[in-house]
PyMOL Python script that loads the backbone (N, CA, C, O; Angstrom):
from pymol import cmd

cmd.read_pdbstr("""\
ATOM      1  N   MET A   1     122.982 -28.176  -6.343  1.00  0.00           N
ATOM      2  CA  MET A   1     122.265 -27.001  -6.824  1.00  0.00           C
ATOM      3  C   MET A   1     122.348 -26.954  -8.345  1.00  0.00           C
ATOM      4  O   MET A   1     123.331 -27.382  -8.949  1.00  0.00           O
ATOM      5  N   LEU A   2     121.324 -26.439  -8.920  1.00  0.00           N
ATOM      6  CA  LEU A   2     121.229 -26.268 -10.362  1.00  0.00           C
ATOM      7  C   LEU A   2     122.160 -25.136 -10.799  1.00  0.00           C
ATOM      8  O   LEU A   2     122.199 -24.079 -10.170  1.00  0.00           O
ATOM      9  N   LYS A   3     122.898 -25.364 -11.868  1.00  0.00           N
ATOM     10  CA  LYS A   3     123.767 -24.328 -12.423  1.00  0.00           C
ATOM     11  C   LYS A   3     123.338 -24.091 -13.858  1.00  0.00           C
ATOM     12  O   LYS A   3     123.188 -25.028 -14.642  1.00  0.00           O
ATOM     13  N   ILE A   4     123.140 -22.809 -14.193  1.00  0.00           N
ATOM     14  CA  ILE A   4     122.657 -22.446 -15.521  1.00  0.00           C
ATOM     15  C   ILE A   4     123.634 -21.465 -16.159  1.00  0.00           C
ATOM     16  O   ILE A   4     123.913 -20.399 -15.610  1.00  0.00           O
ATOM     17  N   TYR A   5     124.145 -21.843 -17.323  1.00  0.00           N
ATOM     18  CA  TYR A   5     125.030 -20.976 -18.089  1.00  0.00           C
ATOM     19  C   TYR A   5     124.167 -20.256 -19.123  1.00  0.00           C
ATOM     20  O   TYR A   5     123.506 -20.893 -19.943  1.00  0.00           O
ATOM     21  N   THR A   6     124.179 -18.935 -19.077  1.00  0.00           N
ATOM     22  CA  THR A   6     123.275 -18.141 -19.905  1.00  0.00           C
ATOM     23  C   THR A   6     124.026 -17.132 -20.768  1.00  0.00           C
ATOM     24  O   THR A   6     125.210 -16.857 -20.571  1.00  0.00           O
ATOM     25  N   ARG A   7     123.279 -16.591 -21.737  1.00  0.00           N
ATOM     26  CA  ARG A   7     123.747 -15.462 -22.547  1.00  0.00           C
ATOM     27  C   ARG A   7     122.637 -14.430 -22.539  1.00  0.00           C
ATOM     28  O   ARG A   7     121.460 -14.774 -22.437  1.00  0.00           O
ATOM     29  N   LYS A   8     123.013 -13.163 -22.648  1.00  0.00           N
ATOM     30  CA  LYS A   8     121.978 -12.129 -22.672  1.00  0.00           C
ATOM     31  C   LYS A   8     121.228 -12.209 -23.998  1.00  0.00           C
ATOM     32  O   LYS A   8     121.763 -12.680 -25.001  1.00  0.00           O
ATOM     33  N   ASN A   9     120.005 -11.750 -23.985  1.00  0.00           N
ATOM     34  CA  ASN A   9     119.111 -11.796 -25.145  1.00  0.00           C
ATOM     35  C   ASN A   9     118.791 -13.220 -25.577  1.00  0.00           C
ATOM     36  O   ASN A   9     118.488 -13.460 -26.746  1.00  0.00           O
ATOM     37  N   CYS A  10     118.857 -14.160 -24.653  1.00  0.00           N
ATOM     38  CA  CYS A  10     118.536 -15.564 -24.921  1.00  0.00           C
ATOM     39  C   CYS A  10     117.138 -15.846 -24.358  1.00  0.00           C
ATOM     40  O   CYS A  10     116.939 -15.870 -23.144  1.00  0.00           O
ATOM     41  N   ALA A  11     116.187 -16.056 -25.253  1.00  0.00           N
ATOM     42  CA  ALA A  11     114.803 -16.281 -24.814  1.00  0.00           C
ATOM     43  C   ALA A  11     114.654 -17.560 -23.994  1.00  0.00           C
ATOM     44  O   ALA A  11     113.890 -17.593 -23.029  1.00  0.00           O
ATOM     45  N   GLU A  12     115.382 -18.617 -24.373  1.00  0.00           N
ATOM     46  CA  GLU A  12     115.285 -19.868 -23.629  1.00  0.00           C
ATOM     47  C   GLU A  12     115.918 -19.737 -22.242  1.00  0.00           C
ATOM     48  O   GLU A  12     115.478 -20.381 -21.289  1.00  0.00           O
ATOM     49  N   CYS A  13     116.944 -18.907 -22.136  1.00  0.00           N
ATOM     50  CA  CYS A  13     117.555 -18.646 -20.828  1.00  0.00           C
ATOM     51  C   CYS A  13     116.551 -17.934 -19.922  1.00  0.00           C
ATOM     52  O   CYS A  13     116.371 -18.305 -18.763  1.00  0.00           O
ATOM     53  N   ALA A  14     115.907 -16.911 -20.466  1.00  0.00           N
ATOM     54  CA  ALA A  14     114.919 -16.154 -19.695  1.00  0.00           C
ATOM     55  C   ALA A  14     113.759 -17.054 -19.276  1.00  0.00           C
ATOM     56  O   ALA A  14     113.283 -16.961 -18.144  1.00  0.00           O
ATOM     57  N   ALA A  15     113.303 -17.918 -20.173  1.00  0.00           N
ATOM     58  CA  ALA A  15     112.196 -18.825 -19.858  1.00  0.00           C
ATOM     59  C   ALA A  15     112.589 -19.804 -18.757  1.00  0.00           C
ATOM     60  O   ALA A  15     111.789 -20.090 -17.866  1.00  0.00           O
ATOM     61  N   THR A  16     113.811 -20.318 -18.815  1.00  0.00           N
ATOM     62  CA  THR A  16     114.284 -21.261 -17.800  1.00  0.00           C
ATOM     63  C   THR A  16     114.353 -20.591 -16.437  1.00  0.00           C
ATOM     64  O   THR A  16     113.892 -21.156 -15.445  1.00  0.00           O
ATOM     65  N   LYS A  17     114.925 -19.394 -16.378  1.00  0.00           N
ATOM     66  CA  LYS A  17     115.035 -18.677 -15.104  1.00  0.00           C
ATOM     67  C   LYS A  17     113.661 -18.326 -14.543  1.00  0.00           C
ATOM     68  O   LYS A  17     113.427 -18.466 -13.343  1.00  0.00           O
ATOM     69  N   LEU A  18     112.759 -17.874 -15.398  1.00  0.00           N
ATOM     70  CA  LEU A  18     111.414 -17.533 -14.948  1.00  0.00           C
ATOM     71  C   LEU A  18     110.689 -18.764 -14.417  1.00  0.00           C
ATOM     72  O   LEU A  18     110.019 -18.696 -13.387  1.00  0.00           O
ATOM     73  N   TYR A  19     110.819 -19.876 -15.111  1.00  0.00           N
ATOM     74  CA  TYR A  19     110.180 -21.127 -14.693  1.00  0.00           C
ATOM     75  C   TYR A  19     110.668 -21.525 -13.303  1.00  0.00           C
ATOM     76  O   TYR A  19     109.870 -21.870 -12.431  1.00  0.00           O
ATOM     77  N   LEU A  20     111.979 -21.475 -13.105  1.00  0.00           N
ATOM     78  CA  LEU A  20     112.545 -21.861 -11.808  1.00  0.00           C
ATOM     79  C   LEU A  20     112.134 -20.902 -10.700  1.00  0.00           C
ATOM     80  O   LEU A  20     111.824 -21.331  -9.589  1.00  0.00           O
ATOM     81  N   LYS A  21     112.131 -19.603 -10.996  1.00  0.00           N
ATOM     82  CA  LYS A  21     111.711 -18.610  -9.998  1.00  0.00           C
ATOM     83  C   LYS A  21     110.252 -18.822  -9.616  1.00  0.00           C
ATOM     84  O   LYS A  21     109.896 -18.727  -8.442  1.00  0.00           O
ATOM     85  N   THR A  22     109.405 -19.111 -10.608  1.00  0.00           N
ATOM     86  CA  THR A  22     107.984 -19.362 -10.350  1.00  0.00           C
ATOM     87  C   THR A  22     107.790 -20.567  -9.441  1.00  0.00           C
ATOM     88  O   THR A  22     106.874 -20.591  -8.619  1.00  0.00           O
ATOM     89  N   LYS A  23     108.658 -21.571  -9.592  1.00  0.00           N
ATOM     90  CA  LYS A  23     108.578 -22.796  -8.787  1.00  0.00           C
ATOM     91  C   LYS A  23     109.327 -22.663  -7.456  1.00  0.00           C
ATOM     92  O   LYS A  23     109.288 -23.574  -6.630  1.00  0.00           O
ATOM     93  N   GLY A  24     110.007 -21.534  -7.248  1.00  0.00           N
ATOM     94  CA  GLY A  24     110.747 -21.318  -6.007  1.00  0.00           C
ATOM     95  C   GLY A  24     112.021 -22.131  -5.896  1.00  0.00           C
ATOM     96  O   GLY A  24     112.445 -22.487  -4.797  1.00  0.00           O
ATOM     97  N   VAL A  25     112.631 -22.425  -7.034  1.00  0.00           N
ATOM     98  CA  VAL A  25     113.832 -23.260  -7.062  1.00  0.00           C
ATOM     99  C   VAL A  25     115.077 -22.375  -7.154  1.00  0.00           C
ATOM    100  O   VAL A  25     115.175 -21.507  -8.021  1.00  0.00           O
ATOM    101  N   ALA A  26     116.025 -22.611  -6.245  1.00  0.00           N
ATOM    102  CA  ALA A  26     117.278 -21.859  -6.260  1.00  0.00           C
ATOM    103  C   ALA A  26     118.182 -22.381  -7.371  1.00  0.00           C
ATOM    104  O   ALA A  26     118.187 -23.573  -7.677  1.00  0.00           O
ATOM    105  N   PHE A  27     118.938 -21.480  -7.962  1.00  0.00           N
ATOM    106  CA  PHE A  27     119.887 -21.871  -9.000  1.00  0.00           C
ATOM    107  C   PHE A  27     121.029 -20.873  -9.029  1.00  0.00           C
ATOM    108  O   PHE A  27     120.901 -19.737  -8.573  1.00  0.00           O
ATOM    109  N   GLU A  28     122.139 -21.321  -9.571  1.00  0.00           N
ATOM    110  CA  GLU A  28     123.292 -20.455  -9.773  1.00  0.00           C
ATOM    111  C   GLU A  28     123.353 -20.124 -11.255  1.00  0.00           C
ATOM    112  O   GLU A  28     123.306 -21.016 -12.102  1.00  0.00           O
ATOM    113  N   GLU A  29     123.457 -18.844 -11.561  1.00  0.00           N
ATOM    114  CA  GLU A  29     123.554 -18.414 -12.959  1.00  0.00           C
ATOM    115  C   GLU A  29     124.977 -17.966 -13.256  1.00  0.00           C
ATOM    116  O   GLU A  29     125.574 -17.206 -12.492  1.00  0.00           O
ATOM    117  N   VAL A  30     125.511 -18.441 -14.367  1.00  0.00           N
ATOM    118  CA  VAL A  30     126.835 -18.032 -14.827  1.00  0.00           C
ATOM    119  C   VAL A  30     126.663 -17.429 -16.218  1.00  0.00           C
ATOM    120  O   VAL A  30     126.187 -18.091 -17.140  1.00  0.00           O
ATOM    121  N   SER A  31     127.055 -16.175 -16.356  1.00  0.00           N
ATOM    122  CA  SER A  31     126.934 -15.490 -17.642  1.00  0.00           C
ATOM    123  C   SER A  31     128.091 -15.870 -18.557  1.00  0.00           C
ATOM    124  O   SER A  31     129.257 -15.663 -18.221  1.00  0.00           O
ATOM    125  N   LEU A  32     127.757 -16.421 -19.702  1.00  0.00           N
ATOM    126  CA  LEU A  32     128.793 -16.743 -20.685  1.00  0.00           C
ATOM    127  C   LEU A  32     129.298 -15.482 -21.380  1.00  0.00           C
ATOM    128  O   LEU A  32     130.397 -15.473 -21.936  1.00  0.00           O
ATOM    129  N   ASP A  33     128.498 -14.422 -21.349  1.00  0.00           N
ATOM    130  CA  ASP A  33     128.942 -13.148 -21.921  1.00  0.00           C
ATOM    131  C   ASP A  33     130.083 -12.564 -21.086  1.00  0.00           C
ATOM    132  O   ASP A  33     130.978 -11.912 -21.621  1.00  0.00           O
ATOM    133  N   GLN A  34     130.046 -12.799 -19.785  1.00  0.00           N
ATOM    134  CA  GLN A  34     131.085 -12.286 -18.896  1.00  0.00           C
ATOM    135  C   GLN A  34     132.230 -13.280 -18.707  1.00  0.00           C
ATOM    136  O   GLN A  34     133.236 -12.960 -18.073  1.00  0.00           O
ATOM    137  N   ASN A  35     132.078 -14.472 -19.252  1.00  0.00           N
ATOM    138  CA  ASN A  35     133.096 -15.517 -19.154  1.00  0.00           C
ATOM    139  C   ASN A  35     133.350 -16.124 -20.535  1.00  0.00           C
ATOM    140  O   ASN A  35     132.982 -17.272 -20.786  1.00  0.00           O
ATOM    141  N   PRO A  36     133.976 -15.362 -21.427  1.00  0.00           N
ATOM    142  CA  PRO A  36     134.151 -15.836 -22.806  1.00  0.00           C
ATOM    143  C   PRO A  36     134.966 -17.123 -22.917  1.00  0.00           C
ATOM    144  O   PRO A  36     134.787 -17.891 -23.862  1.00  0.00           O
ATOM    145  N   GLU A  37     135.870 -17.365 -21.947  1.00  0.00           N
ATOM    146  CA  GLU A  37     136.654 -18.602 -21.998  1.00  0.00           C
ATOM    147  C   GLU A  37     135.756 -19.811 -21.780  1.00  0.00           C
ATOM    148  O   GLU A  37     135.981 -20.860 -22.382  1.00  0.00           O
ATOM    149  N   LEU A  38     134.743 -19.681 -20.928  1.00  0.00           N
ATOM    150  CA  LEU A  38     133.774 -20.762 -20.725  1.00  0.00           C
ATOM    151  C   LEU A  38     132.940 -20.981 -21.982  1.00  0.00           C
ATOM    152  O   LEU A  38     132.674 -22.116 -22.378  1.00  0.00           O
ATOM    153  N   TYR A  39     132.533 -19.876 -22.600  1.00  0.00           N
ATOM    154  CA  TYR A  39     131.745 -19.979 -23.829  1.00  0.00           C
ATOM    155  C   TYR A  39     132.538 -20.746 -24.895  1.00  0.00           C
ATOM    156  O   TYR A  39     131.992 -21.614 -25.575  1.00  0.00           O
ATOM    157  N   THR A  40     133.815 -20.421 -25.033  1.00  0.00           N
ATOM    158  CA  THR A  40     134.678 -21.115 -25.999  1.00  0.00           C
ATOM    159  C   THR A  40     134.798 -22.592 -25.631  1.00  0.00           C
ATOM    160  O   THR A  40     134.731 -23.459 -26.502  1.00  0.00           O
ATOM    161  N   HIS A  41     134.974 -22.873 -24.352  1.00  0.00           N
ATOM    162  CA  HIS A  41     135.074 -24.257 -23.881  1.00  0.00           C
ATOM    163  C   HIS A  41     133.822 -25.056 -24.266  1.00  0.00           C
ATOM    164  O   HIS A  41     133.924 -26.155 -24.811  1.00  0.00           O
ATOM    165  N   PHE A  42     132.640 -24.494 -23.977  1.00  0.00           N
ATOM    166  CA  PHE A  42     131.390 -25.194 -24.300  1.00  0.00           C
ATOM    167  C   PHE A  42     131.224 -25.360 -25.813  1.00  0.00           C
ATOM    168  O   PHE A  42     130.789 -26.415 -26.275  1.00  0.00           O
ATOM    169  N   LYS A  43     131.563 -24.334 -26.580  1.00  0.00           N
ATOM    170  CA  LYS A  43     131.473 -24.438 -28.041  1.00  0.00           C
ATOM    171  C   LYS A  43     132.361 -25.555 -28.557  1.00  0.00           C
ATOM    172  O   LYS A  43     131.966 -26.302 -29.453  1.00  0.00           O
ATOM    173  N   ASN A  44     133.561 -25.676 -27.997  1.00  0.00           N
ATOM    174  CA  ASN A  44     134.485 -26.738 -28.416  1.00  0.00           C
ATOM    175  C   ASN A  44     133.952 -28.122 -28.063  1.00  0.00           C
ATOM    176  O   ASN A  44     134.320 -29.110 -28.699  1.00  0.00           O
ATOM    177  N   GLU A  45     133.086 -28.198 -27.053  1.00  0.00           N
ATOM    178  CA  GLU A  45     132.438 -29.466 -26.684  1.00  0.00           C
ATOM    179  C   GLU A  45     131.182 -29.726 -27.519  1.00  0.00           C
ATOM    180  O   GLU A  45     130.541 -30.767 -27.372  1.00  0.00           O
ATOM    181  N   GLY A  46     130.833 -28.782 -28.394  1.00  0.00           N
ATOM    182  CA  GLY A  46     129.650 -28.934 -29.223  1.00  0.00           C
ATOM    183  C   GLY A  46     128.384 -28.386 -28.588  1.00  0.00           C
ATOM    184  O   GLY A  46     127.289 -28.574 -29.117  1.00  0.00           O
ATOM    185  N   LYS A  47     128.529 -27.710 -27.457  1.00  0.00           N
ATOM    186  CA  LYS A  47     127.370 -27.128 -26.757  1.00  0.00           C
ATOM    187  C   LYS A  47     127.211 -25.690 -27.223  1.00  0.00           C
ATOM    188  O   LYS A  47     127.794 -24.764 -26.659  1.00  0.00           O
ATOM    189  N   LYS A  48     126.407 -25.529 -28.266  1.00  0.00           N
ATOM    190  CA  LYS A  48     126.272 -24.209 -28.889  1.00  0.00           C
ATOM    191  C   LYS A  48     124.923 -23.564 -28.597  1.00  0.00           C
ATOM    192  O   LYS A  48     124.640 -22.475 -29.096  1.00  0.00           O
ATOM    193  N   ARG A  49     124.091 -24.218 -27.798  1.00  0.00           N
ATOM    194  CA  ARG A  49     122.759 -23.710 -27.482  1.00  0.00           C
ATOM    195  C   ARG A  49     122.714 -23.364 -25.998  1.00  0.00           C
ATOM    196  O   ARG A  49     123.295 -24.071 -25.174  1.00  0.00           O
ATOM    197  N   THR A  50     122.034 -22.293 -25.662  1.00  0.00           N
ATOM    198  CA  THR A  50     121.871 -21.914 -24.265  1.00  0.00           C
ATOM    199  C   THR A  50     120.395 -21.889 -23.903  1.00  0.00           C
ATOM    200  O   THR A  50     119.546 -21.729 -24.780  1.00  0.00           O
ATOM    201  N   PRO A  51     120.079 -22.044 -22.628  1.00  0.00           N
ATOM    202  CA  PRO A  51     121.014 -22.208 -21.530  1.00  0.00           C
ATOM    203  C   PRO A  51     121.626 -23.609 -21.522  1.00  0.00           C
ATOM    204  O   PRO A  51     121.062 -24.563 -22.057  1.00  0.00           O
ATOM    205  N   ILE A  52     122.784 -23.693 -20.903  1.00  0.00           N
ATOM    206  CA  ILE A  52     123.403 -24.975 -20.612  1.00  0.00           C
ATOM    207  C   ILE A  52     123.104 -25.233 -19.147  1.00  0.00           C
ATOM    208  O   ILE A  52     123.520 -24.466 -18.278  1.00  0.00           O
ATOM    209  N   VAL A  53     122.388 -26.304 -18.875  1.00  0.00           N
ATOM    210  CA  VAL A  53     121.933 -26.584 -17.513  1.00  0.00           C
ATOM    211  C   VAL A  53     122.679 -27.805 -16.982  1.00  0.00           C
ATOM    212  O   VAL A  53     122.725 -28.853 -17.626  1.00  0.00           O
ATOM    213  N   GLU A  54     123.259 -27.647 -15.801  1.00  0.00           N
ATOM    214  CA  GLU A  54     123.923 -28.760 -15.123  1.00  0.00           C
ATOM    215  C   GLU A  54     123.144 -29.049 -13.847  1.00  0.00           C
ATOM    216  O   GLU A  54     122.905 -28.153 -13.037  1.00  0.00           O
ATOM    217  N   SER A  55     122.747 -30.317 -13.674  1.00  0.00           N
ATOM    218  CA  SER A  55     121.945 -30.673 -12.510  1.00  0.00           C
ATOM    219  C   SER A  55     122.297 -32.070 -12.013  1.00  0.00           C
ATOM    220  O   SER A  55     123.063 -32.799 -12.644  1.00  0.00           O
ATOM    221  N   SER A  56     121.728 -32.420 -10.884  1.00  0.00           N
ATOM    222  CA  SER A  56     121.961 -33.743 -10.295  1.00  0.00           C
ATOM    223  C   SER A  56     121.283 -34.855 -11.094  1.00  0.00           C
ATOM    224  O   SER A  56     121.594 -36.030 -10.899  1.00  0.00           O
ATOM    225  N   VAL A  57     120.361 -34.501 -11.989  1.00  0.00           N
ATOM    226  CA  VAL A  57     119.676 -35.520 -12.800  1.00  0.00           C
ATOM    227  C   VAL A  57     120.202 -35.538 -14.241  1.00  0.00           C
ATOM    228  O   VAL A  57     119.638 -36.207 -15.107  1.00  0.00           O
ATOM    229  N   GLY A  58     121.271 -34.806 -14.483  1.00  0.00           N
ATOM    230  CA  GLY A  58     121.864 -34.767 -15.817  1.00  0.00           C
ATOM    231  C   GLY A  58     121.991 -33.350 -16.336  1.00  0.00           C
ATOM    232  O   GLY A  58     121.496 -32.403 -15.725  1.00  0.00           O
ATOM    233  N   ASP A  59     122.643 -33.219 -17.445  1.00  0.00           N
ATOM    234  CA  ASP A  59     122.859 -31.917 -18.074  1.00  0.00           C
ATOM    235  C   ASP A  59     122.073 -31.857 -19.379  1.00  0.00           C
ATOM    236  O   ASP A  59     121.830 -32.880 -20.019  1.00  0.00           O
ATOM    237  N   TRP A  60     121.677 -30.641 -19.766  1.00  0.00           N
ATOM    238  CA  TRP A  60     120.961 -30.482 -21.033  1.00  0.00           C
ATOM    239  C   TRP A  60     121.118 -29.065 -21.547  1.00  0.00           C
ATOM    240  O   TRP A  60     121.594 -28.172 -20.845  1.00  0.00           O
ATOM    241  N   LEU A  61     120.707 -28.885 -22.788  1.00  0.00           N
ATOM    242  CA  LEU A  61     120.746 -27.580 -23.447  1.00  0.00           C
ATOM    243  C   LEU A  61     119.325 -27.111 -23.707  1.00  0.00           C
ATOM    244  O   LEU A  61     118.446 -27.913 -24.023  1.00  0.00           O
ATOM    245  N   GLY A  62     119.102 -25.806 -23.572  1.00  0.00           N
ATOM    246  CA  GLY A  62     117.811 -25.225 -23.901  1.00  0.00           C
ATOM    247  C   GLY A  62     116.793 -25.317 -22.776  1.00  0.00           C
ATOM    248  O   GLY A  62     117.046 -25.892 -21.717  1.00  0.00           O
ATOM    249  N   PHE A  63     115.634 -24.731 -23.045  1.00  0.00           N
ATOM    250  CA  PHE A  63     114.529 -24.722 -22.083  1.00  0.00           C
ATOM    251  C   PHE A  63     113.772 -26.041 -22.177  1.00  0.00           C
ATOM    252  O   PHE A  63     113.246 -26.393 -23.233  1.00  0.00           O
ATOM    253  N   SER A  64     113.721 -26.773 -21.054  1.00  0.00           N
ATOM    254  CA  SER A  64     113.050 -28.066 -21.027  1.00  0.00           C
ATOM    255  C   SER A  64     112.237 -28.209 -19.742  1.00  0.00           C
ATOM    256  O   SER A  64     112.770 -28.639 -18.720  1.00  0.00           O
ATOM    257  N   PRO A  65     110.945 -27.850 -19.784  1.00  0.00           N
ATOM    258  CA  PRO A  65     110.113 -27.985 -18.580  1.00  0.00           C
ATOM    259  C   PRO A  65     110.119 -29.405 -18.019  1.00  0.00           C
ATOM    260  O   PRO A  65     110.107 -29.584 -16.801  1.00  0.00           O
ATOM    261  N   LYS A  66     110.136 -30.420 -18.888  1.00  0.00           N
ATOM    262  CA  LYS A  66     110.130 -31.800 -18.409  1.00  0.00           C
ATOM    263  C   LYS A  66     111.375 -32.098 -17.577  1.00  0.00           C
ATOM    264  O   LYS A  66     111.277 -32.660 -16.486  1.00  0.00           O
ATOM    265  N   LYS A  67     112.536 -31.723 -18.090  1.00  0.00           N
ATOM    266  CA  LYS A  67     113.778 -31.974 -17.357  1.00  0.00           C
ATOM    267  C   LYS A  67     113.850 -31.133 -16.089  1.00  0.00           C
ATOM    268  O   LYS A  67     114.356 -31.593 -15.066  1.00  0.00           O
ATOM    269  N   LEU A  68     113.348 -29.906 -16.152  1.00  0.00           N
ATOM    270  CA  LEU A  68     113.313 -29.074 -14.952  1.00  0.00           C
ATOM    271  C   LEU A  68     112.413 -29.705 -13.890  1.00  0.00           C
ATOM    272  O   LEU A  68     112.754 -29.717 -12.707  1.00  0.00           O
ATOM    273  N   ASN A  69     111.270 -30.227 -14.314  1.00  0.00           N
ATOM    274  CA  ASN A  69     110.371 -30.891 -13.365  1.00  0.00           C
ATOM    275  C   ASN A  69     111.010 -32.152 -12.799  1.00  0.00           C
ATOM    276  O   ASN A  69     110.847 -32.438 -11.613  1.00  0.00           O
ATOM    277  N   ASP A  70     111.725 -32.907 -13.609  1.00  0.00           N
ATOM    278  CA  ASP A  70     112.450 -34.085 -13.128  1.00  0.00           C
ATOM    279  C   ASP A  70     113.431 -33.681 -12.021  1.00  0.00           C
ATOM    280  O   ASP A  70     113.534 -34.354 -10.996  1.00  0.00           O
ATOM    281  N   TYR A  71     114.137 -32.589 -12.241  1.00  0.00           N
ATOM    282  CA  TYR A  71     115.078 -32.081 -11.248  1.00  0.00           C
ATOM    283  C   TYR A  71     114.342 -31.687  -9.970  1.00  0.00           C
ATOM    284  O   TYR A  71     114.749 -32.061  -8.870  1.00  0.00           O
ATOM    285  N   ILE A  72     113.261 -30.932 -10.120  1.00  0.00           N
ATOM    286  CA  ILE A  72     112.492 -30.469  -8.949  1.00  0.00           C
ATOM    287  C   ILE A  72     111.995 -31.655  -8.144  1.00  0.00           C
ATOM    288  O   ILE A  72     112.092 -31.649  -6.917  1.00  0.00           O
ATOM    289  N   ARG A  73     111.465 -32.674  -8.810  1.00  0.00           N
ATOM    290  CA  ARG A  73     110.986 -33.878  -8.099  1.00  0.00           C
ATOM    291  C   ARG A  73     112.121 -34.588  -7.379  1.00  0.00           C
ATOM    292  O   ARG A  73     111.939 -35.086  -6.268  1.00  0.00           O
ATOM    293  N   SER A  74     113.283 -34.638  -8.001  1.00  0.00           N
ATOM    294  CA  SER A  74     114.416 -35.352  -7.389  1.00  0.00           C
ATOM    295  C   SER A  74     114.939 -34.642  -6.144  1.00  0.00           C
ATOM    296  O   SER A  74     115.530 -35.275  -5.269  1.00  0.00           O
ATOM    297  N   GLU A  75     114.725 -33.343  -6.064  1.00  0.00           N
ATOM    298  CA  GLU A  75     115.202 -32.565  -4.936  1.00  0.00           C
ATOM    299  C   GLU A  75     114.188 -32.450  -3.807  1.00  0.00           C
ATOM    300  O   GLU A  75     114.508 -31.962  -2.723  1.00  0.00           O
ATOM    301  N   ALA A  76     112.960 -32.903  -4.066  1.00  0.00           N
ATOM    302  CA  ALA A  76     111.890 -32.773  -3.055  1.00  0.00           C
ATOM    303  C   ALA A  76     112.053 -33.757  -1.922  1.00  0.00           C
ATOM    304  O   ALA A  76     111.241 -33.775  -0.998  1.00  0.00           O
TER     305      ALA A  76
END
""", "prot")
cmd.dss("prot")
cmd.show_as("cartoon", "prot")
cmd.util.cbc("prot")
cmd.orient("prot")
């Protein structure tokens, strides 16, 4: 399953979630605002952009329709 780490007021997070909902794709959302230790962990890894997406086809930062479509195709 797709896991998305988000922050509130993040336009790319909102776009990613909307895109997935429109395509009918299930995902797990983890709020970095409610999990500050995770946010610190990702920052220490150099992941300073959200959403942070973890998937079976790889991980990436930000809104990426191409990578989301790659994931959707791989799960079909």
